[in-house]
N, C-alpha and C positions, 0 to 999 in steps of 0.2 A: 584503179582495180588491178591493172596489169602488174604493178610492182607489189601490190598486196599479195597476190597469188604467188609470184615468183619468190618474194622474200620469205613467205611462210614456209616454203618447201626447203625452200632451200635453207686453245695455255700453258855449331859453335866454333864459329871461327872461320879461318881462311879455307881450310880443307872442305868444310861443308859448303861454302859458297862456290868453290870450284866444281864440286860434285853437282851442285844444283844447276849451274850453267851447262855443264857437260850433258846431264840427263835431259834437260829441257831442249837442247838443241838451239839452232839459230832462229828462234822465233822472236817476234817483237818484244821489246822491253816494256813492261807495264808500270813498274815502279822501282825505285832505288832507295836504299838507306844504308848508311855506313859502308861496309864492303859487300853488301848483299844486293843481288839483282833478282827481281821477280819478273819472270817471263810469262807470255800469254799461255803457253801450254800448262804451266803450273797453276795459273788462275783458273783455266778451264777445267782442269782435273779436280779442283776444289769444289766447283759448282756443276759438275758434270750432269747430274740428274736434272737440275733446274734448267740447264741449257737445252737438254734434250726436249723437255716439256715445251719450252719456248719455241724451239725449232718445229716441233710438231704442230703447235698452234699456228705458226706462220704458214706451214704447209697446208693446214686445213683452211685457213682464210683464203689463200691463193687458189686452192682447189674449188672452194665454194664460189669465189668470184668468177673463175673460168666457167663454172657450171651456169651461173646466172647470165653471163654474157652470151653463152651459147643458146640458152633457153630464150632470152629476149630476142635474139636474131631469128631463131626458128619459129617462134610465135608470130613475129612480124611477117615472116615469109608465108607462113600458113594462112594468116589472116588475109594477106593481100591476094593469095591464090583463090581464096574463097569469096573475095569481093566484100570483105567485112572489115570493120575496125578491129583493133586488137581486143578491146573490151567486149565487143560482140562475139568474137571468136572464143574468148575465154568463157563467156557466159554460156554459150552453146555447148562447148565441149566439157565444161566442168560443172557449172551451176545446174544445168538442165538434167544432169545425171544423178543429182543428189536426192536422197529419200528422207522423209520425215522420220526421226527416231521414234520407236514404239515406246509405250508406257512400260512394257516389260523390260526393255533394254535400259531405260532411264532408272527404273526402280532398282534394277540389279546394281547399277553404278552407285545409287544412293546407299544401298545396304552395304556395299563394299567400303564406302567412305564414312559410314555412320560412326565408327570408333574415333574419327578425327574431328567430328562435329560436336558442338554443344548439345547436351541431351534434350534441350527444349526445341531444337530445330527439327521440323517435320519435312517430309518429302515434298509437300505442296509449297513449303517456304523456298526450297532451292530448285524446284522443278525447272523454272525458266533458265537458271544458270546451267543446269545439267544439260538442257536441250541445246543451248548455245555451245557448250563444250563438245558435245557429241557431233554437232554440225561442223564445228571447226576441224575436228579430227577427221571427219568424213571428207570434208573439202580438201584438206591437206593430202589425204590418201589418194583421192581422185586426181589431184594435181600432180602428185608424184608419178602416178600411172600414165597420165597424158604426156607429161614432159619426158618421162623415160622412153615412151614410144617414139616421140619426136627425135630424141637424141640417138636412139638405136637406128632408126631409119636413115638418119643423116650420117651415121658412122662416127659419132662422137667418141673420141678417145682421149683420156687424160694422160699425157706423156710426161708431165711434170714428175720428177722423182722425189719421193719423200725422204726425210732424214733417216739415216741408218739407225734402226732401233737396237738397243743393247739387250741381249738375252740374259736374263737373270736366273740364277738357280733358285727355284722356289719349291720347297718341299710340298708335294701333293699329299698332305696328311690330313685326313678328316673325312666326314661323311661324303659319299660320292653318289652320283647318278650317271647312268649310261654304261657303256661297254668297258669293263675293267681293263681290256687290252687295247683300247682305242689309242691311236698314235698321236692324237691331238688332245691335250688335257687343259682344261680351263680351271685355274685356281681362282676362286672368288673370295675377296675379303669384304665383308659387309656388316651392316649395323641394322638391327630390326626397327629402330626408331627413325631411320633415315628414309625420307620420302623418295629420294632418288634411287635408293636401293630397291624399294618396292616397285618402282617403275622399271628398273633394269631387270628385275626378276622376270617380268612378263616378256621382255625382249630375249633374255637368255633361254627361257622355255621355248620360245619360237625357234631359236637357233638349234637347240637340242633336237627338236622335232624335225627340223629341216635336214640335219646331218646324220641323224640316227646313230648307228653303231660306230661312226667315225670319230665321235667326240665324247669325252667324259668330263663331267663337272665335279669339282671338289670344293666344298665350302669351308672357309675359315673365318673365325670371329674377329671383328674389329670395331667394338663399340666405342663411339666417340666420347670424349670427356664431357661435352656439353649436352649429351643425351642421357638424362638421369635414369630413364627406364631401360636403356639398352643393355647394360651389363647383366641385369637379372634376366632379361629376355634371352640373352645369349646362354646364360647358365641353364635356363629352362630347356632350351633345345638340346643342350649337352646331356641333361638328365633324360630327355626323351630318347636320345641316341642309345642310352644304356638299355632301353627296352626295345630297340630296333625301330623306333618311330620318329627319327629325327626329321625326315622330310615332311611327314604329315603335320607336325607342329610348326615347322619352318614355313610351310605354305599358309597355314592358318594364321600365323602371326603377321605375315606380310599382307594378307588379305584384310584382316580385321584392324590391325594397328592398335589393338587393345592390349596394353603391355603392363598394366598394374599387376601386382603379384596375385591378387584374387582372380583377375581375368586370365592370367597365365594358367592357373590351376584349373579354372573352368574349361578352358580350351583344351588342356591336356586330357581332361576327363572325357570331353566330347570326341577326341581323336582315338579313344580306346586305350589310353595308358592306365596302368595300375595306379589308382589314385593315391593309395597310402605310400607306395614306393616313390612315386614322383614327388609328392609333397615333402616327404622326408629328405629326398635328395635336394630339392630346391631350397628348403629352409636351412639345411646344413651348410650350404655354400660350397660343397665339396668339388663342384665342377669349375669354380672360379679360377683355380690355377691353370686349367686347360685353356680357358678363355684368354688369360694373360699370356700363355705361351704362344697362342695364335697371334696376339697383338705384337709381341716381340718379333716374331717371324716376319710379320708385315712391315714393321719398322726397319728391319734389316735389309729389306729389298726396296725400300723407298716409298711405302704406302704412307700417305699423309692425310687422306680423306677417303670417303666411301661413296659409291662402290669402287673397288679397284680389282681389275681382272688381269691375270697373267696367262696368256695363251702360248703354251709351250715355252714359257719364260719371257714372252714379249708383253710388256705392260700396256693395258688399255684402261685409262682412268676416267671415271665418271659414268653417267647413264648414257652411254653411246648408242646410236641407232644400230639396227641389225646389220646394216651394210658395213659398219666398221668391224664388227666381229667376222663377217664373211670374208673381208679382204685378208685378214690375218690367217684365218682358218684355211682358206683356199690356197694361200701362199705356202703354208706349212704342208698341206696335203700334196701340193705339186712337188715341193722339195723332197718329200718322203716317197714320192712315186705312187700316191694313192689315187 
């Protein structure tokens, strides 16, 4: 049980050759051919983005390992002080504080996921699975709270330095939420058919609420090639933006995940859009070039999957936890004297 709790809480010619050697400097030679020398700096420059991602993954793995080591030691110490086994201490401090999810809560989750389920599946069919999912999430939340308190009381501090992130110039062009003059801008590239994007949406809304006027969010489209419904969904929200209701439809699509054209039109109607104008816009495909421009902008700054976030130009890839956003935002606010 101990490791279950901790694991749960817790990617031409001679002149050119001489110039290449001079520019690269005295770094190790990786390969040679004819009169050409390929040095490590040249190789690293060729795959710079991929290397940064790997360095970040290594940093995260080491950070998480350090976190687990500290938690294991602190739980062991706390259990011994209480005269209990570690399993007993964990059960008392985490399991005993859990509550049974209500039918209202579980039904709300079912309604939210209905668009991703076969039409013949009823609430009663999946109720046991929903209950287990809610309980897992509640257990993980309580564990983070308990372990966080232990680390804080012990003065735990991660002193391992992460890799230096490259700041990339990302055009914050698109529908936005938050203070227009905020010094921290999050540019999000997302796909409406991406489950991880839907999950990240909830995290980002929590971040926006926590930082208030200090942060602005800008949305840019990046429908993935293997998501057949995503391009039209992106066009639909761009059509909604023409009527000043981008975010209303954006939120509705992430919540429902109903992305067939008829469903897009129905949800647009429910959000108060002018039906005739919206349908005409969507059927014409006139917002498709806007979606393609967003995708090209994403590709130019290294986006290869969704969701991808750029916090004042620093990339955060994937459905990251709120803590990952907070680290970058806090660092930027400190740098800017906020």
